[in-house]
Biotite code that builds the C-alpha atoms (Angstrom):
import biotite.structure as struc

atoms = struc.array([
    struc.Atom([34.505, 13.397, -53.449], chain_id="A", res_id=1, res_name="UNK", atom_name="CA", element="C"),
    struc.Atom([38.666, 13.799, -53.744], chain_id="A", res_id=2, res_name="UNK", atom_name="CA", element="C"),
    struc.Atom([40.108, 15.824, -55.548], chain_id="A", res_id=3, res_name="UNK", atom_name="CA", element="C"),
    struc.Atom([44.040, 15.127, -57.620], chain_id="A", res_id=4, res_name="UNK", atom_name="CA", element="C"),
    struc.Atom([46.548, 15.705, -54.511], chain_id="A", res_id=5, res_name="UNK", atom_name="CA", element="C"),
    struc.Atom([43.828, 15.636, -51.655], chain_id="A", res_id=6, res_name="UNK", atom_name="CA", element="C"),
    struc.Atom([46.284, 14.252, -49.325], chain_id="A", res_id=7, res_name="UNK", atom_name="CA", element="C"),
    struc.Atom([44.347, 10.453, -47.724], chain_id="A", res_id=8, res_name="UNK", atom_name="CA", element="C"),
    struc.Atom([44.646, 7.830, -44.619], chain_id="A", res_id=9, res_name="UNK", atom_name="CA", element="C"),
    struc.Atom([44.047, 4.492, -46.261], chain_id="A", res_id=10, res_name="UNK", atom_name="CA", element="C"),
    struc.Atom([41.743, 2.693, -44.466], chain_id="A", res_id=11, res_name="UNK", atom_name="CA", element="C"),
    struc.Atom([41.310, -0.457, -45.450], chain_id="A", res_id=12, res_name="UNK", atom_name="CA", element="C"),
    struc.Atom([41.997, -1.648, -49.258], chain_id="A", res_id=13, res_name="UNK", atom_name="CA", element="C"),
    struc.Atom([40.796, -4.042, -51.315], chain_id="A", res_id=14, res_name="UNK", atom_name="CA", element="C"),
    struc.Atom([43.347, -3.982, -54.147], chain_id="A", res_id=15, res_name="UNK", atom_name="CA", element="C"),
    struc.Atom([46.243, -4.217, -51.249], chain_id="A", res_id=16, res_name="UNK", atom_name="CA", element="C"),
    struc.Atom([45.735, -4.405, -47.751], chain_id="A", res_id=17, res_name="UNK", atom_name="CA", element="C"),
    struc.Atom([50.246, -3.847, -46.817], chain_id="A", res_id=18, res_name="UNK", atom_name="CA", element="C"),
    struc.Atom([48.747, 0.142, -47.525], chain_id="A", res_id=19, res_name="UNK", atom_name="CA", element="C"),
    struc.Atom([46.283, -0.033, -44.933], chain_id="A", res_id=20, res_name="UNK", atom_name="CA", element="C"),
    struc.Atom([47.330, 2.807, -42.441], chain_id="A", res_id=21, res_name="UNK", atom_name="CA", element="C"),
    struc.Atom([49.683, 4.176, -44.859], chain_id="A", res_id=22, res_name="UNK", atom_name="CA", element="C"),
    struc.Atom([48.926, 7.925, -46.186], chain_id="A", res_id=23, res_name="UNK", atom_name="CA", element="C"),
    struc.Atom([49.201, 8.962, -49.444], chain_id="A", res_id=24, res_name="UNK", atom_name="CA", element="C"),
    struc.Atom([48.211, 10.955, -52.718], chain_id="A", res_id=25, res_name="UNK", atom_name="CA", element="C"),
    struc.Atom([45.188, 10.755, -54.734], chain_id="A", res_id=26, res_name="UNK", atom_name="CA", element="C"),
    struc.Atom([45.647, 10.567, -58.509], chain_id="A", res_id=27, res_name="UNK", atom_name="CA", element="C"),
    struc.Atom([43.074, 11.015, -60.490], chain_id="A", res_id=28, res_name="UNK", atom_name="CA", element="C"),
    struc.Atom([41.805, 14.936, -61.766], chain_id="A", res_id=29, res_name="UNK", atom_name="CA", element="C"),
    struc.Atom([37.976, 12.951, -62.018], chain_id="A", res_id=30, res_name="UNK", atom_name="CA", element="C"),
    struc.Atom([35.497, 11.104, -60.166], chain_id="A", res_id=31, res_name="UNK", atom_name="CA", element="C"),
    struc.Atom([36.511, 7.114, -60.911], chain_id="A", res_id=32, res_name="UNK", atom_name="CA", element="C"),
    struc.Atom([34.069, 5.578, -63.718], chain_id="A", res_id=33, res_name="UNK", atom_name="CA", element="C"),
    struc.Atom([34.465, 1.704, -65.107], chain_id="A", res_id=34, res_name="UNK", atom_name="CA", element="C"),
    struc.Atom([37.829, 1.751, -66.198], chain_id="A", res_id=35, res_name="UNK", atom_name="CA", element="C"),
    struc.Atom([39.251, 1.799, -62.197], chain_id="A", res_id=36, res_name="UNK", atom_name="CA", element="C"),
    struc.Atom([35.804, 0.257, -61.598], chain_id="A", res_id=37, res_name="UNK", atom_name="CA", element="C"),
    struc.Atom([34.815, 2.795, -59.496], chain_id="A", res_id=38, res_name="UNK", atom_name="CA", element="C"),
    struc.Atom([38.093, 3.326, -57.602], chain_id="A", res_id=39, res_name="UNK", atom_name="CA", element="C"),
    struc.Atom([40.483, 5.648, -56.896], chain_id="A", res_id=40, res_name="UNK", atom_name="CA", element="C"),
    struc.Atom([44.288, 5.576, -58.070], chain_id="A", res_id=41, res_name="UNK", atom_name="CA", element="C"),
    struc.Atom([46.316, 6.304, -54.882], chain_id="A", res_id=42, res_name="UNK", atom_name="CA", element="C"),
    struc.Atom([50.408, 6.508, -55.016], chain_id="A", res_id=43, res_name="UNK", atom_name="CA", element="C"),
    struc.Atom([52.802, 8.476, -52.735], chain_id="A", res_id=44, res_name="UNK", atom_name="CA", element="C"),
    struc.Atom([51.993, 5.634, -50.222], chain_id="A", res_id=45, res_name="UNK", atom_name="CA", element="C"),
    struc.Atom([55.961, 5.341, -49.449], chain_id="A", res_id=46, res_name="UNK", atom_name="CA", element="C"),
    struc.Atom([59.054, 3.354, -51.215], chain_id="A", res_id=47, res_name="UNK", atom_name="CA", element="C"),
    struc.Atom([57.924, 0.128, -51.897], chain_id="A", res_id=48, res_name="UNK", atom_name="CA", element="C"),
    struc.Atom([54.328, 0.399, -52.709], chain_id="A", res_id=49, res_name="UNK", atom_name="CA", element="C"),
    struc.Atom([53.286, 0.621, -56.532], chain_id="A", res_id=50, res_name="UNK", atom_name="CA", element="C"),
    struc.Atom([49.444, 3.337, -56.960], chain_id="A", res_id=51, res_name="UNK", atom_name="CA", element="C"),
    struc.Atom([46.581, 1.095, -55.067], chain_id="A", res_id=52, res_name="UNK", atom_name="CA", element="C"),
    struc.Atom([43.115, 1.142, -56.451], chain_id="A", res_id=53, res_name="UNK", atom_name="CA", element="C"),
    struc.Atom([40.611, 1.965, -53.637], chain_id="A", res_id=54, res_name="UNK", atom_name="CA", element="C"),
    struc.Atom([37.265, 2.021, -53.008], chain_id="A", res_id=55, res_name="UNK", atom_name="CA", element="C"),
    struc.Atom([35.748, 5.885, -52.076], chain_id="A", res_id=56, res_name="UNK", atom_name="CA", element="C"),
    struc.Atom([34.603, 4.405, -48.441], chain_id="A", res_id=57, res_name="UNK", atom_name="CA", element="C"),
    struc.Atom([38.417, 3.347, -48.183], chain_id="A", res_id=58, res_name="UNK", atom_name="CA", element="C"),
    struc.Atom([39.340, 6.702, -47.928], chain_id="A", res_id=59, res_name="UNK", atom_name="CA", element="C"),
    struc.Atom([39.854, 8.854, -45.389], chain_id="A", res_id=60, res_name="UNK", atom_name="CA", element="C"),
    struc.Atom([40.899, 12.315, -45.620], chain_id="A", res_id=61, res_name="UNK", atom_name="CA", element="C"),
    struc.Atom([43.376, 13.930, -43.794], chain_id="A", res_id=62, res_name="UNK", atom_name="CA", element="C"),
    struc.Atom([43.292, 17.559, -44.826], chain_id="A", res_id=63, res_name="UNK", atom_name="CA", element="C"),
    struc.Atom([46.733, 18.165, -45.599], chain_id="A", res_id=64, res_name="UNK", atom_name="CA", element="C"),
])
């Protein structure tokens, strides 16, 4: 389970494989639902990357 603002490492991403290995922040204030197909929104990945949708198993909390 993640919370809004958590920093995460993207270990894989079906939505955009080019962001693998980058860190970002969770946007969602509540667990994701049907609108995002159960995927978390991650932003602040980098200047050239829009927010992406990732499943929980594709993310690892960094502790920051």
